[in-house]
PDB file of N, CA, C and O in Angstrom:
ATOM      1  N   MET A   1      15.328  33.012  43.475  1.00  0.00           N
ATOM      2  CA  MET A   1      14.860  34.030  42.854  1.00  0.00           C
ATOM      3  C   MET A   1      13.233  33.793  43.248  1.00  0.00           C
ATOM      4  O   MET A   1      12.749  32.695  42.975  1.00  0.00           O
ATOM      5  N   GLY A   2      12.482  34.708  43.819  1.00  0.00           N
ATOM      6  CA  GLY A   2      10.992  34.685  44.046  1.00  0.00           C
ATOM      7  C   GLY A   2      10.048  34.645  43.138  1.00  0.00           C
ATOM      8  O   GLY A   2      10.333  35.289  42.128  1.00  0.00           O
ATOM      9  N   LEU A   3       8.770  33.992  43.124  1.00  0.00           N
ATOM     10  CA  LEU A   3       7.888  33.968  42.372  1.00  0.00           C
ATOM     11  C   LEU A   3       6.876  35.162  42.988  1.00  0.00           C
ATOM     12  O   LEU A   3       6.748  35.276  44.207  1.00  0.00           O
ATOM     13  N   ASN A   4       6.334  35.836  42.267  1.00  0.00           N
ATOM     14  CA  ASN A   4       4.961  36.447  42.735  1.00  0.00           C
ATOM     15  C   ASN A   4       3.835  36.183  41.499  1.00  0.00           C
ATOM     16  O   ASN A   4       3.639  36.619  40.365  1.00  0.00           O
ATOM     17  N   ARG A   5       3.153  35.100  42.507  1.00  0.00           N
ATOM     18  CA  ARG A   5       1.964  34.458  41.859  1.00  0.00           C
ATOM     19  C   ARG A   5       0.669  35.080  42.665  1.00  0.00           C
ATOM     20  O   ARG A   5       0.591  35.384  43.855  1.00  0.00           O
ATOM     21  N   ASP A   6      -0.240  35.160  41.708  1.00  0.00           N
ATOM     22  CA  ASP A   6      -1.545  35.533  42.361  1.00  0.00           C
ATOM     23  C   ASP A   6      -2.490  34.243  42.497  1.00  0.00           C
ATOM     24  O   ASP A   6      -2.808  33.502  41.567  1.00  0.00           O
ATOM     25  N   VAL A   7      -2.829  34.135  43.683  1.00  0.00           N
ATOM     26  CA  VAL A   7      -3.874  32.951  44.152  1.00  0.00           C
ATOM     27  C   VAL A   7      -5.195  33.420  44.352  1.00  0.00           C
ATOM     28  O   VAL A   7      -5.454  34.468  44.943  1.00  0.00           O
ATOM     29  N   HIS A   8      -5.933  32.741  43.920  1.00  0.00           N
ATOM     30  CA  HIS A   8      -7.312  32.625  43.849  1.00  0.00           C
ATOM     31  C   HIS A   8      -8.057  31.695  44.896  1.00  0.00           C
ATOM     32  O   HIS A   8      -7.772  30.508  44.737  1.00  0.00           O
ATOM     33  N   VAL A   9      -9.059  31.986  46.061  1.00  0.00           N
ATOM     34  CA  VAL A   9      -9.443  30.860  46.625  1.00  0.00           C
ATOM     35  C   VAL A   9     -10.965  31.269  46.690  1.00  0.00           C
ATOM     36  O   VAL A   9     -11.317  32.357  47.144  1.00  0.00           O
ATOM     37  N   GLU A  10     -11.901  30.261  46.174  1.00  0.00           N
ATOM     38  CA  GLU A  10     -13.165  30.643  46.407  1.00  0.00           C
ATOM     39  C   GLU A  10     -13.712  29.551  46.973  1.00  0.00           C
ATOM     40  O   GLU A  10     -13.471  28.365  46.744  1.00  0.00           O
ATOM     41  N   ILE A  11     -14.847  30.288  48.108  1.00  0.00           N
ATOM     42  CA  ILE A  11     -15.250  29.313  49.239  1.00  0.00           C
ATOM     43  C   ILE A  11     -16.575  29.513  48.569  1.00  0.00           C
ATOM     44  O   ILE A  11     -17.012  30.635  48.313  1.00  0.00           O
ATOM     45  N   GLY A  12     -17.269  28.283  48.263  1.00  0.00           N
ATOM     46  CA  GLY A  12     -18.594  28.187  47.527  1.00  0.00           C
ATOM     47  C   GLY A  12     -19.760  28.861  48.545  1.00  0.00           C
ATOM     48  O   GLY A  12     -20.487  29.825  48.305  1.00  0.00           O
ATOM     49  N   ALA A  13     -19.691  27.983  49.828  1.00  0.00           N
ATOM     50  CA  ALA A  13     -20.546  28.325  51.273  1.00  0.00           C
ATOM     51  C   ALA A  13     -19.886  27.977  52.313  1.00  0.00           C
ATOM     52  O   ALA A  13     -19.233  26.935  52.371  1.00  0.00           O
ATOM     53  N   LEU A  14     -20.025  29.090  53.550  1.00  0.00           N
ATOM     54  CA  LEU A  14     -19.723  28.876  54.681  1.00  0.00           C
ATOM     55  C   LEU A  14     -20.903  28.896  55.728  1.00  0.00           C
ATOM     56  O   LEU A  14     -21.390  29.978  56.055  1.00  0.00           O
ATOM     57  N   ILE A  15     -21.332  27.799  56.218  1.00  0.00           N
ATOM     58  CA  ILE A  15     -22.443  27.545  56.931  1.00  0.00           C
ATOM     59  C   ILE A  15     -22.132  27.617  58.489  1.00  0.00           C
ATOM     60  O   ILE A  15     -21.567  26.654  59.008  1.00  0.00           O
ATOM     61  N   LEU A  16     -22.442  28.602  59.168  1.00  0.00           N
ATOM     62  CA  LEU A  16     -21.919  28.908  60.461  1.00  0.00           C
ATOM     63  C   LEU A  16     -23.323  28.390  61.370  1.00  0.00           C
ATOM     64  O   LEU A  16     -24.277  29.133  61.603  1.00  0.00           O
ATOM     65  N   ASP A  17     -23.228  27.087  61.778  1.00  0.00           N
ATOM     66  CA  ASP A  17     -24.443  26.377  62.429  1.00  0.00           C
ATOM     67  C   ASP A  17     -24.314  26.586  63.925  1.00  0.00           C
ATOM     68  O   ASP A  17     -23.312  26.123  64.470  1.00  0.00           O
ATOM     69  N   GLY A  18     -25.233  27.245  64.663  1.00  0.00           N
ATOM     70  CA  GLY A  18     -25.161  26.951  66.161  1.00  0.00           C
ATOM     71  C   GLY A  18     -24.863  28.520  66.450  1.00  0.00           C
ATOM     72  O   GLY A  18     -24.851  28.839  67.639  1.00  0.00           O
ATOM     73  N   PHE A  19     -24.648  29.424  65.587  1.00  0.00           N
ATOM     74  CA  PHE A  19     -24.264  30.968  65.843  1.00  0.00           C
ATOM     75  C   PHE A  19     -25.379  31.665  66.013  1.00  0.00           C
ATOM     76  O   PHE A  19     -26.480  31.400  65.529  1.00  0.00           O
ATOM     77  N   ASP A  20     -25.148  32.397  66.575  1.00  0.00           N
ATOM     78  CA  ASP A  20     -26.305  33.767  66.628  1.00  0.00           C
ATOM     79  C   ASP A  20     -26.475  34.190  65.361  1.00  0.00           C
ATOM     80  O   ASP A  20     -25.427  34.261  64.718  1.00  0.00           O
ATOM     81  N   ARG A  21     -27.720  34.573  64.653  1.00  0.00           N
ATOM     82  CA  ARG A  21     -28.053  35.098  63.432  1.00  0.00           C
ATOM     83  C   ARG A  21     -27.745  36.380  63.098  1.00  0.00           C
ATOM     84  O   ARG A  21     -27.657  36.854  61.965  1.00  0.00           O
ATOM     85  N   SER A  22     -27.567  36.977  64.276  1.00  0.00           N
ATOM     86  CA  SER A  22     -27.114  38.689  64.050  1.00  0.00           C
ATOM     87  C   SER A  22     -25.637  38.595  63.918  1.00  0.00           C
ATOM     88  O   SER A  22     -25.079  39.685  63.784  1.00  0.00           O
ATOM     89  N   ILE A  23     -24.755  37.376  63.925  1.00  0.00           N
ATOM     90  CA  ILE A  23     -23.334  37.734  63.737  1.00  0.00           C
ATOM     91  C   ILE A  23     -23.100  38.235  62.455  1.00  0.00           C
ATOM     92  O   ILE A  23     -23.810  37.859  61.523  1.00  0.00           O
ATOM     93  N   ASP A  24     -22.194  39.037  62.289  1.00  0.00           N
ATOM     94  CA  ASP A  24     -22.034  40.216  61.430  1.00  0.00           C
ATOM     95  C   ASP A  24     -21.034  39.418  60.106  1.00  0.00           C
ATOM     96  O   ASP A  24     -19.810  39.542  60.152  1.00  0.00           O
ATOM     97  N   ALA A  25     -21.571  38.771  59.190  1.00  0.00           N
ATOM     98  CA  ALA A  25     -20.986  37.668  58.260  1.00  0.00           C
ATOM     99  C   ALA A  25     -20.174  38.781  57.372  1.00  0.00           C
ATOM    100  O   ALA A  25     -19.188  38.228  56.886  1.00  0.00           O
ATOM    101  N   GLU A  26     -20.238  39.956  57.050  1.00  0.00           N
ATOM    102  CA  GLU A  26     -19.363  40.867  56.352  1.00  0.00           C
ATOM    103  C   GLU A  26     -17.740  40.807  57.077  1.00  0.00           C
ATOM    104  O   GLU A  26     -16.697  40.595  56.459  1.00  0.00           O
ATOM    105  N   VAL A  27     -17.906  41.099  58.806  1.00  0.00           N
ATOM    106  CA  VAL A  27     -16.976  41.183  59.696  1.00  0.00           C
ATOM    107  C   VAL A  27     -16.244  39.584  59.461  1.00  0.00           C
ATOM    108  O   VAL A  27     -15.053  39.521  59.159  1.00  0.00           O
ATOM    109  N   VAL A  28     -16.907  38.581  59.597  1.00  0.00           N
ATOM    110  CA  VAL A  28     -16.463  37.040  59.537  1.00  0.00           C
ATOM    111  C   VAL A  28     -15.606  37.044  58.061  1.00  0.00           C
ATOM    112  O   VAL A  28     -14.532  36.464  57.899  1.00  0.00           O
ATOM    113  N   SER A  29     -16.173  37.664  57.245  1.00  0.00           N
ATOM    114  CA  SER A  29     -15.415  37.090  55.885  1.00  0.00           C
ATOM    115  C   SER A  29     -14.288  37.949  55.750  1.00  0.00           C
ATOM    116  O   SER A  29     -13.271  37.565  55.172  1.00  0.00           O
ATOM    117  N   ALA A  30     -14.412  39.223  56.301  1.00  0.00           N
ATOM    118  CA  ALA A  30     -13.163  40.128  56.079  1.00  0.00           C
ATOM    119  C   ALA A  30     -12.121  39.638  56.598  1.00  0.00           C
ATOM    120  O   ALA A  30     -11.018  39.545  56.060  1.00  0.00           O
ATOM    121  N   ALA A  31     -12.609  39.100  58.314  1.00  0.00           N
ATOM    122  CA  ALA A  31     -11.418  38.907  58.944  1.00  0.00           C
ATOM    123  C   ALA A  31     -10.606  37.298  58.388  1.00  0.00           C
ATOM    124  O   ALA A  31      -9.439  36.984  58.621  1.00  0.00           O
ATOM    125  N   PHE A  32     -11.641  36.473  57.613  1.00  0.00           N
ATOM    126  CA  PHE A  32     -11.139  35.163  57.294  1.00  0.00           C
ATOM    127  C   PHE A  32     -10.247  35.592  55.961  1.00  0.00           C
ATOM    128  O   PHE A  32      -9.187  35.012  55.727  1.00  0.00           O
ATOM    129  N   THR A  33     -10.774  36.700  55.064  1.00  0.00           N
ATOM    130  CA  THR A  33      -9.805  36.796  53.907  1.00  0.00           C
ATOM    131  C   THR A  33      -8.411  37.219  54.151  1.00  0.00           C
ATOM    132  O   THR A  33      -7.415  36.939  53.484  1.00  0.00           O
ATOM    133  N   ALA A  34      -8.536  38.179  55.569  1.00  0.00           N
ATOM    134  CA  ALA A  34      -7.114  38.784  55.891  1.00  0.00           C
ATOM    135  C   ALA A  34      -6.008  38.129  56.387  1.00  0.00           C
ATOM    136  O   ALA A  34      -4.820  38.405  56.221  1.00  0.00           O
ATOM    137  N   GLU A  35      -6.658  36.985  57.185  1.00  0.00           N
ATOM    138  CA  GLU A  35      -6.232  35.824  57.707  1.00  0.00           C
ATOM    139  C   GLU A  35      -5.403  35.010  57.010  1.00  0.00           C
ATOM    140  O   GLU A  35      -4.201  34.787  57.160  1.00  0.00           O
ATOM    141  N   LEU A  36      -6.479  34.441  55.941  1.00  0.00           N
ATOM    142  CA  LEU A  36      -5.776  33.154  54.810  1.00  0.00           C
ATOM    143  C   LEU A  36      -4.839  34.022  54.067  1.00  0.00           C
ATOM    144  O   LEU A  36      -3.687  33.625  53.893  1.00  0.00           O
ATOM    145  N   THR A  37      -5.271  35.322  53.551  1.00  0.00           N
ATOM    146  CA  THR A  37      -3.624  36.092  52.811  1.00  0.00           C
ATOM    147  C   THR A  37      -2.617  36.173  53.554  1.00  0.00           C
ATOM    148  O   THR A  37      -1.567  35.900  52.973  1.00  0.00           O
ATOM    149  N   ARG A  38      -2.517  36.479  54.760  1.00  0.00           N
ATOM    150  CA  ARG A  38      -1.409  36.136  55.669  1.00  0.00           C
ATOM    151  C   ARG A  38      -0.608  34.975  55.701  1.00  0.00           C
ATOM    152  O   ARG A  38       0.614  34.831  55.691  1.00  0.00           O
ATOM    153  N   LEU A  39      -1.562  34.163  55.741  1.00  0.00           N
ATOM    154  CA  LEU A  39      -1.223  32.635  56.030  1.00  0.00           C
ATOM    155  C   LEU A  39      -0.284  32.248  54.758  1.00  0.00           C
ATOM    156  O   LEU A  39       0.880  31.852  54.707  1.00  0.00           O
ATOM    157  N   VAL A  40      -1.127  32.484  53.880  1.00  0.00           N
ATOM    158  CA  VAL A  40      -0.573  32.079  52.319  1.00  0.00           C
ATOM    159  C   VAL A  40       1.015  32.714  52.033  1.00  0.00           C
ATOM    160  O   VAL A  40       2.063  32.217  51.620  1.00  0.00           O
ATOM    161  N   ARG A  41       0.570  34.180  52.516  1.00  0.00           N
ATOM    162  CA  ARG A  41       2.063  34.789  52.043  1.00  0.00           C
ATOM    163  C   ARG A  41       3.297  34.399  53.000  1.00  0.00           C
ATOM    164  O   ARG A  41       4.484  34.320  52.682  1.00  0.00           O
ATOM    165  N   ALA A  42       2.743  34.192  54.174  1.00  0.00           N
ATOM    166  CA  ALA A  42       3.700  33.690  55.210  1.00  0.00           C
ATOM    167  C   ALA A  42       4.410  32.423  55.388  1.00  0.00           C
ATOM    168  O   ALA A  42       5.580  32.320  55.755  1.00  0.00           O
ATOM    169  N   ARG A  43       3.467  31.293  55.048  1.00  0.00           N
ATOM    170  CA  ARG A  43       3.750  30.053  54.735  1.00  0.00           C
ATOM    171  C   ARG A  43       3.648  29.299  53.635  1.00  0.00           C
ATOM    172  O   ARG A  43       3.970  28.110  53.628  1.00  0.00           O
ATOM    173  N   GLY A  44       3.085  30.074  52.372  1.00  0.00           N
ATOM    174  CA  GLY A  44       2.870  29.168  51.056  1.00  0.00           C
ATOM    175  C   GLY A  44       1.584  28.650  51.298  1.00  0.00           C
ATOM    176  O   GLY A  44       0.903  28.822  52.308  1.00  0.00           O
ATOM    177  N   LEU A  45       1.237  27.840  50.041  1.00  0.00           N
ATOM    178  CA  LEU A  45      -0.001  27.085  49.584  1.00  0.00           C
ATOM    179  C   LEU A  45       0.475  25.777  49.004  1.00  0.00           C
ATOM    180  O   LEU A  45       1.261  25.736  48.057  1.00  0.00           O
ATOM    181  N   PRO A  46       0.030  24.816  49.538  1.00  0.00           N
ATOM    182  CA  PRO A  46       0.232  23.501  48.691  1.00  0.00           C
ATOM    183  C   PRO A  46      -0.067  23.487  47.083  1.00  0.00           C
ATOM    184  O   PRO A  46      -1.052  24.140  46.738  1.00  0.00           O
ATOM    185  N   VAL A  47       0.577  22.903  46.194  1.00  0.00           N
ATOM    186  CA  VAL A  47       0.434  22.584  45.038  1.00  0.00           C
ATOM    187  C   VAL A  47      -0.704  21.986  44.759  1.00  0.00           C
ATOM    188  O   VAL A  47      -0.666  20.790  45.049  1.00  0.00           O
ATOM    189  N   ALA A  48      -1.960  22.436  44.195  1.00  0.00           N
ATOM    190  CA  ALA A  48      -2.725  21.506  43.818  1.00  0.00           C
ATOM    191  C   ALA A  48      -3.619  21.039  44.721  1.00  0.00           C
ATOM    192  O   ALA A  48      -4.217  19.968  44.618  1.00  0.00           O
ATOM    193  N   ALA A  49      -3.756  22.052  45.866  1.00  0.00           N
ATOM    194  CA  ALA A  49      -4.554  21.847  47.070  1.00  0.00           C
ATOM    195  C   ALA A  49      -6.091  21.794  46.676  1.00  0.00           C
ATOM    196  O   ALA A  49      -6.596  22.575  45.870  1.00  0.00           O
ATOM    197  N   ASP A  50      -6.692  20.910  47.255  1.00  0.00           N
ATOM    198  CA  ASP A  50      -8.206  20.645  47.140  1.00  0.00           C
ATOM    199  C   ASP A  50      -8.740  20.665  48.349  1.00  0.00           C
ATOM    200  O   ASP A  50      -8.419  19.813  49.178  1.00  0.00           O
ATOM    201  N   VAL A  51      -9.746  21.764  48.658  1.00  0.00           N
ATOM    202  CA  VAL A  51     -10.536  21.449  49.827  1.00  0.00           C
ATOM    203  C   VAL A  51     -11.833  21.001  49.843  1.00  0.00           C
ATOM    204  O   VAL A  51     -12.530  21.028  50.858  1.00  0.00           O
ATOM    205  N   SER A  52     -12.306  20.467  48.459  1.00  0.00           N
ATOM    206  CA  SER A  52     -13.571  20.513  48.159  1.00  0.00           C
ATOM    207  C   SER A  52     -14.209  19.581  49.299  1.00  0.00           C
ATOM    208  O   SER A  52     -15.391  19.760  49.592  1.00  0.00           O
ATOM    209  N   ALA A  53     -13.435  18.556  49.973  1.00  0.00           N
ATOM    210  CA  ALA A  53     -14.250  17.719  50.705  1.00  0.00           C
ATOM    211  C   ALA A  53     -14.082  18.154  52.276  1.00  0.00           C
ATOM    212  O   ALA A  53     -14.600  17.617  53.255  1.00  0.00           O
ATOM    213  N   SER A  54     -13.123  19.392  52.224  1.00  0.00           N
ATOM    214  CA  SER A  54     -12.889  19.749  53.884  1.00  0.00           C
ATOM    215  C   SER A  54     -14.171  19.875  54.788  1.00  0.00           C
ATOM    216  O   SER A  54     -15.069  20.687  54.566  1.00  0.00           O
ATOM    217  N   THR A  55     -14.159  19.122  55.666  1.00  0.00           N
ATOM    218  CA  THR A  55     -15.110  19.416  56.748  1.00  0.00           C
ATOM    219  C   THR A  55     -14.865  19.483  58.269  1.00  0.00           C
ATOM    220  O   THR A  55     -15.748  19.791  59.070  1.00  0.00           O
ATOM    221  N   GLY A  56     -13.851  19.232  58.537  1.00  0.00           N
ATOM    222  CA  GLY A  56     -13.143  19.166  59.816  1.00  0.00           C
ATOM    223  C   GLY A  56     -12.715  20.379  60.326  1.00  0.00           C
ATOM    224  O   GLY A  56     -11.512  20.495  60.564  1.00  0.00           O
ATOM    225  N   LEU A  57     -13.390  21.218  60.521  1.00  0.00           N
ATOM    226  CA  LEU A  57     -13.151  22.660  61.226  1.00  0.00           C
ATOM    227  C   LEU A  57     -13.507  22.484  62.570  1.00  0.00           C
ATOM    228  O   LEU A  57     -14.306  21.637  62.969  1.00  0.00           O
ATOM    229  N   PRO A  58     -12.903  23.299  63.267  1.00  0.00           N
ATOM    230  CA  PRO A  58     -12.735  23.277  64.795  1.00  0.00           C
ATOM    231  C   PRO A  58     -14.075  23.548  65.267  1.00  0.00           C
ATOM    232  O   PRO A  58     -14.859  24.269  64.648  1.00  0.00           O
ATOM    233  N   ALA A  59     -14.349  22.955  66.396  1.00  0.00           N
ATOM    234  CA  ALA A  59     -15.467  23.724  67.318  1.00  0.00           C
ATOM    235  C   ALA A  59     -15.114  24.765  67.652  1.00  0.00           C
ATOM    236  O   ALA A  59     -13.920  25.017  67.813  1.00  0.00           O
ATOM    237  N   LEU A  60     -16.214  25.766  67.868  1.00  0.00           N
ATOM    238  CA  LEU A  60     -15.826  27.052  68.315  1.00  0.00           C
ATOM    239  C   LEU A  60     -16.782  27.582  69.126  1.00  0.00           C
ATOM    240  O   LEU A  60     -17.847  27.574  68.509  1.00  0.00           O
ATOM    241  N   GLU A  61     -16.919  28.084  70.326  1.00  0.00           N
ATOM    242  CA  GLU A  61     -17.790  28.735  71.032  1.00  0.00           C
ATOM    243  C   GLU A  61     -18.679  29.513  70.385  1.00  0.00           C
ATOM    244  O   GLU A  61     -18.172  30.279  69.566  1.00  0.00           O
ATOM    245  N   PRO A  62     -20.143  29.561  70.530  1.00  0.00           N
ATOM    246  CA  PRO A  62     -20.994  30.524  69.924  1.00  0.00           C
ATOM    247  C   PRO A  62     -20.878  31.871  70.283  1.00  0.00           C
ATOM    248  O   PRO A  62     -21.543  32.580  69.528  1.00  0.00           O
ATOM    249  N   SER A  63     -20.286  32.484  71.146  1.00  0.00           N
ATOM    250  CA  SER A  63     -19.941  33.840  71.721  1.00  0.00           C
ATOM    251  C   SER A  63     -18.285  33.783  70.990  1.00  0.00           C
ATOM    252  O   SER A  63     -17.487  34.495  71.599  1.00  0.00           O
ATOM    253  N   THR A  64     -17.981  33.388  70.356  1.00  0.00           N
ATOM    254  CA  THR A  64     -16.542  34.007  69.313  1.00  0.00           C
ATOM    255  C   THR A  64     -17.036  34.952  68.701  1.00  0.00           C
ATOM    256  O   THR A  64     -18.090  34.887  68.067  1.00  0.00           O
ATOM    257  N   SER A  65     -16.170  36.160  68.848  1.00  0.00           N
ATOM    258  CA  SER A  65     -16.336  37.382  68.018  1.00  0.00           C
ATOM    259  C   SER A  65     -16.399  37.367  66.380  1.00  0.00           C
ATOM    260  O   SER A  65     -15.664  36.514  65.883  1.00  0.00           O
ATOM    261  N   PRO A  66     -16.998  38.001  65.643  1.00  0.00           N
ATOM    262  CA  PRO A  66     -16.956  37.815  64.086  1.00  0.00           C
ATOM    263  C   PRO A  66     -15.503  37.613  63.934  1.00  0.00           C
ATOM    264  O   PRO A  66     -15.155  36.585  63.353  1.00  0.00           O
ATOM    265  N   GLU A  67     -14.448  38.562  64.432  1.00  0.00           N
ATOM    266  CA  GLU A  67     -13.483  38.617  64.057  1.00  0.00           C
ATOM    267  C   GLU A  67     -12.565  37.553  64.322  1.00  0.00           C
ATOM    268  O   GLU A  67     -11.720  37.201  63.499  1.00  0.00           O
ATOM    269  N   GLY A  68     -12.721  36.979  65.562  1.00  0.00           N
ATOM    270  CA  GLY A  68     -12.168  35.797  66.127  1.00  0.00           C
ATOM    271  C   GLY A  68     -12.468  34.575  65.226  1.00  0.00           C
ATOM    272  O   GLY A  68     -11.554  33.949  64.689  1.00  0.00           O
ATOM    273  N   LEU A  69     -13.761  34.254  65.077  1.00  0.00           N
ATOM    274  CA  LEU A  69     -14.599  33.330  64.200  1.00  0.00           C
ATOM    275  C   LEU A  69     -14.145  33.268  62.656  1.00  0.00           C
ATOM    276  O   LEU A  69     -14.323  32.253  61.983  1.00  0.00           O
ATOM    277  N   GLY A  70     -13.494  34.533  62.108  1.00  0.00           N
ATOM    278  CA  GLY A  70     -12.845  34.479  60.647  1.00  0.00           C
ATOM    279  C   GLY A  70     -11.645  34.147  60.448  1.00  0.00           C
ATOM    280  O   GLY A  70     -11.184  33.604  59.444  1.00  0.00           O
ATOM    281  N   VAL A  71     -10.804  34.639  61.930  1.00  0.00           N
ATOM    282  CA  VAL A  71      -9.476  34.136  62.058  1.00  0.00           C
ATOM    283  C   VAL A  71      -9.250  32.332  62.195  1.00  0.00           C
ATOM    284  O   VAL A  71      -8.507  31.548  61.605  1.00  0.00           O
ATOM    285  N   ALA A  72     -10.279  32.168  63.265  1.00  0.00           N
ATOM    286  CA  ALA A  72     -10.159  30.762  63.580  1.00  0.00           C
ATOM    287  C   ALA A  72     -10.400  29.669  62.168  1.00  0.00           C
ATOM    288  O   ALA A  72      -9.787  28.634  61.907  1.00  0.00           O
ATOM    289  N   LEU A  73     -11.550  30.350  61.389  1.00  0.00           N
ATOM    290  CA  LEU A  73     -11.819  29.599  60.319  1.00  0.00           C
ATOM    291  C   LEU A  73     -10.356  29.288  59.075  1.00  0.00           C
ATOM    292  O   LEU A  73      -9.999  28.273  58.477  1.00  0.00           O
ATOM    293  N   ALA A  74      -9.895  30.525  59.102  1.00  0.00           N
ATOM    294  CA  ALA A  74      -9.241  30.658  57.873  1.00  0.00           C
ATOM    295  C   ALA A  74      -7.568  29.745  58.229  1.00  0.00           C
ATOM    296  O   ALA A  74      -6.911  29.065  57.441  1.00  0.00           O
ATOM    297  N   ARG A  75      -7.330  30.007  59.413  1.00  0.00           N
ATOM    298  CA  ARG A  75      -6.138  29.204  60.055  1.00  0.00           C
ATOM    299  C   ARG A  75      -6.866  27.603  59.835  1.00  0.00           C
ATOM    300  O   ARG A  75      -5.995  26.816  59.463  1.00  0.00           O
ATOM    301  N   SER A  76      -7.882  27.114  59.938  1.00  0.00           N
ATOM    302  CA  SER A  76      -8.246  25.693  59.987  1.00  0.00           C
ATOM    303  C   SER A  76      -8.107  25.500  58.352  1.00  0.00           C
ATOM    304  O   SER A  76      -7.442  24.594  57.848  1.00  0.00           O
ATOM    305  N   VAL A  77      -8.758  26.387  57.683  1.00  0.00           N
ATOM    306  CA  VAL A  77      -8.721  26.057  56.136  1.00  0.00           C
ATOM    307  C   VAL A  77      -7.321  25.919  55.562  1.00  0.00           C
ATOM    308  O   VAL A  77      -7.079  25.181  54.607  1.00  0.00           O
ATOM    309  N   HIS A  78      -6.373  26.688  56.208  1.00  0.00           N
ATOM    310  CA  HIS A  78      -5.031  26.696  55.708  1.00  0.00           C
ATOM    311  C   HIS A  78      -4.128  25.488  56.118  1.00  0.00           C
ATOM    312  O   HIS A  78      -3.080  25.119  55.587  1.00  0.00           O
ATOM    313  N   ALA A  79      -4.830  24.929  57.260  1.00  0.00           N
ATOM    314  CA  ALA A  79      -3.958  23.905  58.023  1.00  0.00           C
ATOM    315  C   ALA A  79      -4.693  22.612  57.211  1.00  0.00           C
ATOM    316  O   ALA A  79      -4.100  21.534  57.191  1.00  0.00           O
ATOM    317  N   GLY A  80      -6.025  22.760  56.534  1.00  0.00           N
ATOM    318  CA  GLY A  80      -6.331  21.822  56.075  1.00  0.00           C
ATOM    319  C   GLY A  80      -5.761  21.569  54.566  1.00  0.00           C
ATOM    320  O   GLY A  80      -5.670  20.470  54.020  1.00  0.00           O
ATOM    321  N   LEU A  81      -5.424  22.747  54.053  1.00  0.00           N
ATOM    322  CA  LEU A  81      -4.826  22.720  52.406  1.00  0.00           C
ATOM    323  C   LEU A  81      -3.449  22.409  52.824  1.00  0.00           C
ATOM    324  O   LEU A  81      -2.772  21.954  51.901  1.00  0.00           O
ATOM    325  N   SER A  82      -2.785  22.537  54.058  1.00  0.00           N
ATOM    326  CA  SER A  82      -1.574  22.059  54.064  1.00  0.00           C
ATOM    327  C   SER A  82      -1.329  20.682  54.153  1.00  0.00           C
ATOM    328  O   SER A  82      -0.331  20.213  53.605  1.00  0.00           O
ATOM    329  N   ASP A  83      -2.335  19.774  54.948  1.00  0.00           N
ATOM    330  CA  ASP A  83      -2.405  18.623  55.051  1.00  0.00           C
ATOM    331  C   ASP A  83      -2.660  17.737  53.959  1.00  0.00           C
ATOM    332  O   ASP A  83      -2.379  16.539  53.924  1.00  0.00           O
ATOM    333  N   SER A  84      -3.287  18.507  52.954  1.00  0.00           N
ATOM    334  CA  SER A  84      -3.900  17.559  51.720  1.00  0.00           C
ATOM    335  C   SER A  84      -3.410  17.540  50.599  1.00  0.00           C
ATOM    336  O   SER A  84      -4.024  17.087  49.634  1.00  0.00           O
ATOM    337  N   ALA A  85      -1.956  18.134  50.513  1.00  0.00           N
ATOM    338  CA  ALA A  85      -1.067  17.809  49.308  1.00  0.00           C
ATOM    339  C   ALA A  85       0.487  17.910  49.783  1.00  0.00           C
ATOM    340  O   ALA A  85       0.919  18.506  50.769  1.00  0.00           O
ATOM    341  N   PRO A  86       1.168  17.204  48.862  1.00  0.00           N
ATOM    342  CA  PRO A  86       2.755  16.824  49.212  1.00  0.00           C
ATOM    343  C   PRO A  86       3.787  18.291  48.964  1.00  0.00           C
ATOM    344  O   PRO A  86       4.748  18.739  49.590  1.00  0.00           O
ATOM    345  N   GLY A  87       3.165  18.670  47.936  1.00  0.00           N
ATOM    346  CA  GLY A  87       4.100  19.993  47.561  1.00  0.00           C
ATOM    347  C   GLY A  87       3.606  20.950  47.809  1.00  0.00           C
ATOM    348  O   GLY A  87       2.382  20.982  47.935  1.00  0.00           O
ATOM    349  N   ARG A  88       4.468  22.202  47.985  1.00  0.00           N
ATOM    350  CA  ARG A  88       4.123  23.559  48.397  1.00  0.00           C
ATOM    351  C   ARG A  88       4.465  24.628  47.453  1.00  0.00           C
ATOM    352  O   ARG A  88       5.470  24.625  46.741  1.00  0.00           O
ATOM    353  N   LEU A  89       3.457  25.653  47.496  1.00  0.00           N
ATOM    354  CA  LEU A  89       3.985  26.732  46.532  1.00  0.00           C
ATOM    355  C   LEU A  89       4.216  27.796  47.246  1.00  0.00           C
ATOM    356  O   LEU A  89       3.350  28.243  47.999  1.00  0.00           O
ATOM    357  N   ARG A  90       5.429  28.361  47.113  1.00  0.00           N
ATOM    358  CA  ARG A  90       5.637  29.559  47.892  1.00  0.00           C
ATOM    359  C   ARG A  90       6.141  30.764  46.874  1.00  0.00           C
ATOM    360  O   ARG A  90       6.383  31.886  47.318  1.00  0.00           O
TER     361      ARG A  90
END
């Protein structure tokens, strides 16, 4: 029997150091949200994951598109969540 659970992820701040100030933060945010949602639905989420200390995001080229940046960041956050807890919530 599958469980239908709502998951809420809150990102307090996302600092993009070294990127052009004109990068569209709303596009980055939308791509990040869409990709993280897709990954959680497809692969689950670790139980009681805590990324409050997560700082190991990948190095990205400053020319990365806002969409590409959002997707890359979401994949990194999900990978960090997956590595931080032994159990998985599916």
